[in-house]
C-alpha positions in Angstrom: 10.0 11.2 9.3 8.8 14.6 8.5 10.6 17.6 9.9 8.7 19.8 12.3 8.0 23.4 11.4 9.0 26.2 13.7 5.5 27.7 13.5 2.0 26.1 13.0 1.5 25.6 9.3 -1.5 27.0 7.6 -2.9 26.4 4.1 -1.4 28.7 1.5 -4.7 29.6 -0.1 -6.3 30.7 3.1 -3.8 32.0 5.7 -6.4 32.3 8.5 -7.6 28.7 8.2 -6.3 25.7 10.1 -5.8 22.2 8.7 -8.8 21.0 10.7 -11.2 23.5 9.2 -9.8 23.8 5.6 -12.2 22.4 3.0 -11.1 20.8 -0.3 -11.3 23.2 -3.1 -13.3 22.5 -6.2 -11.7 24.9 -8.7 -10.5 23.3 -12.0 -7.1 21.6 -11.9 -4.5 22.5 -14.5 -3.4 18.9 -14.9 -6.8 17.3 -14.7 -7.3 14.3 -17.0 -9.0 15.0 -20.3 -12.7 14.8 -20.1 -13.0 15.8 -16.5 -15.0 19.0 -16.0 -15.8 21.3 -13.1 -19.3 22.0 -11.8 -21.5 19.1 -10.7 -18.7 16.6 -11.3 -16.4 18.6 -9.0 -19.1 18.6 -6.3 -19.6 14.8 -6.7 -15.9 14.3 -6.5 -15.8 16.3 -3.3 -18.5 14.2 -1.8 -16.8 11.0 -2.9 -13.5 12.2 -1.4 -15.2 12.8 2.0 -17.0 9.5 1.9 -13.8 7.6 0.9 -11.7 9.3 3.5 -14.3 8.7 6.3 -15.0 5.1 5.5 -11.4 3.9 5.0 -8.7 4.3 7.7 -5.9 3.8 5.1 -4.6 5.9 2.3 -1.5 5.9 0.1 0.9 8.9 0.0 2.7 9.2 -3.3 6.0 11.1 -2.8 7.9 12.5 -5.8 11.1 10.5 -6.6 10.1 7.9 -4.0 7.6 5.1 -3.6 4.0 5.2 -2.5 3.6 4.8 1.3 0.5 3.4 3.0 -0.6 5.4 6.0 -3.2 5.0 8.7 -5.1 8.2 9.1 -8.1 10.0 10.7 -10.3 12.2 8.5 -11.2 15.5 10.2 -13.2 18.1 8.3 -11.1 18.4 5.2 -7.7 17.1 6.5 -6.2 13.6 6.8 -4.3 13.4 10.1 -1.4 11.0 10.3 1.2 10.3 12.9 4.6 8.8 12.2 7.9 8.1 14.0 9.3 5.7 16.6 6.8 3.1 17.5 4.4 4.3 14.8 4.1 3.9 11.1 7.2 4.8 9.0 6.9 7.7 6.7 9.7 9.5 4.8 10.3 13.2 4.8 7.3 14.7 3.1 7.6 17.7 0.7 5.1 20.6 0.8 2.9 18.8 -1.7 2.1 15.1 -2.2 -0.5 13.0 -3.9 -3.0 11.0 -2.0 -4.4 7.7 -3.5 -7.7 6.4 -2.1 -8.9 2.9 -2.8 -12.3 1.3 -2.5 -12.7 -0.4 0.8 -14.8 -3.1 -0.8 -12.8 -4.0 -3.9 -9.4 -2.5 -3.2 -9.4 -0.8 -6.6 -8.1 2.8 -7.2 -10.9 5.3 -6.5 -9.4 8.8 -6.3 -6.1 10.5 -6.7 -5.9 14.0 -5.2 -3.1 16.6 -4.5 -2.6 17.6 -0.9 -0.7 20.2 1.0 1.5 18.9 3.9 1.3 20.7 7.2 3.4 19.5 10.1 1.6 20.4 13.4 3.6 21.8 16.2 3.0 20.3 19.7 1.2 22.6 22.0 -0.9 24.3 19.4 -4.7 23.9 19.3 -4.5 22.1 15.9 -2.0 19.6 17.3 -4.1 19.0 20.4 -7.2 18.3 18.3 -5.4 16.1 15.9 -3.8 14.0 18.6 -7.0 13.6 20.5 -8.7 12.3 17.3 -5.8 10.0 16.6 -5.6 8.7 20.1 -9.4 7.9 20.1 -9.0 6.0 16.9 -5.9 4.1 18.0 -6.7 0.5 19.1 -4.9 -1.3 22.0 -2.8 1.6 23.1 -0.6 0.5 26.0 1.0 3.9 27.0 0.4 7.6 27.0 0.4 8.0 23.3 0.0 11.8 23.3 3.0 12.3 25.5 5.2 10.0 23.4 4.0 11.7 20.2 4.9 15.1 21.5 8.4 13.9 22.4 9.3 11.5 19.6 6.8 11.6 16.7 5.4 13.8 14.0 1.7 14.6 13.5 0.9 15.8 10.0 -2.2 17.2 8.4 -2.7 16.4 4.7 -5.1 18.8 3.2 -6.5 17.9 -0.3 -7.0 20.8 -2.7 -8.2 21.3 -6.2 -10.2 18.8 -8.2 -9.1 15.1 -8.2 -6.4 14.0 -10.7 -8.1 10.7 -11.1 -11.7 9.8 -10.3 -14.4 7.4 -11.6 -14.6 7.8 -15.4 -11.2 9.6 -15.6 -8.4 7.3 -14.8 -4.8 7.3 -16.2 -4.1 4.8 -18.9 -1.1 3.1 -17.3 -1.6 0.3 -14.8 0.4 1.8 -11.9 2.4 -1.3 -11.3 5.4 -0.9 -9.0 8.1 -3.2 -7.6 7.4 -4.3 -4.0 9.3 -2.3 -1.4 12.5 -3.9 -0.1 12.2 -5.4 3.4 14.3 -7.4 5.8 11.3 -9.5 6.8 11.7 -13.2 6.1 10.7 -16.6 7.4 13.6 -18.4 8.9 12.0 -20.6 11.6 9.0 -22.9 11.9 6.3 -22.6 9.3 2.7 -23.7 9.7 1.9 -27.3 8.5 -0.1 -27.5 5.2 -2.3 -30.4 4.2 -0.5 -32.1 1.3 2.6 -29.9 1.8 3.4 -26.5 0.4 3.7 -25.8 -3.3 7.4 -26.1 -3.5 7.3 -29.3 -1.5 4.7 -30.8 -3.7 6.7 -29.9 -6.8 9.8 -31.5 -5.3 7.9 -34.7 -4.6 6.5 -34.7 -8.1 10.0 -34.3 -9.5 11.4 -37.2 -7.5 8.4 -39.4 -8.5 9.0 -38.6 -12.1 12.7 -39.3 -11.8 12.0 -42.7 -10.2 9.4 -43.6 -12.8 11.8 -42.7 -15.6 14.6 -44.8 -13.9 12.2 -47.8 -13.7 11.2 -47.4 -17.3 14.8 -47.3 -18.4 15.6 -50.4 -16.3 12.7 -52.3 -18.0 13.9 -51.2 -21.4 17.5 -52.4 -20.7 16.1 -55.7 -19.4 14.1 -56.2 -22.5 17.1 -55.4 -24.6 19.2 -58.0 -22.7 16.6 -60.7 -23.2 16.3 -59.9 -26.8 20.1 -60.2 -27.3 20.1 -63.4 -25.3 17.4 -65.0 -27.4 19.2 -63.9 -30.6 22.4 -65.5 -29.3 20.6 -68.8 -28.4 19.2 -69.0 -31.9 22.6 -68.5 -33.4 24.2 -71.2 -31.2 21.3 -73.6 -32.0 22.0 -73.5 -35.7 
């Protein structure tokens, strides 16, 4: 869980701006993939970022020297608001800068990768009040006073994208981004739903047993044939 700052954080580029009003910058990125240019493409990428953030409630936070973490969020005028802590989604300590990966809501494919500043919002500030109100409104099936619990136990963070996307349509990295699944203690140790024809491993086990029985019957037939052949051969020799 992220550590709370002692003072309300503000974006480095514009000290007077708050995370809820900061807008994604469109200046050229120093590590932008080859072939990606500023200008109309940057404006299109900014529009795509706003559309992807607004339509999907889930993003992936890529933390350096760690894995990529899925996070439920609310998009508010240039900032992705997330809450983490006891009773909420688990997130590690977040450094000052992370990468956000957005996927298509329709296909699940990688859509955009952007850099973002991390701002931990302090309870009692106007930014924190606005963020928690938006998060509470988007939270389904809340059974308690979420805002009070968030102030006491959880961390509300604003992730503010900046600069041009590192990956966007037409400019994706060459590698496949495959990663090993995260370790988890979740397992199935009790009753499992019934499947018509059995589960895959059960069908494979039945097929193996049938093959073994078939092979045993075939071997028994071959041994019986061999005994009869030897018996006929012995009868012919005694008949001479």
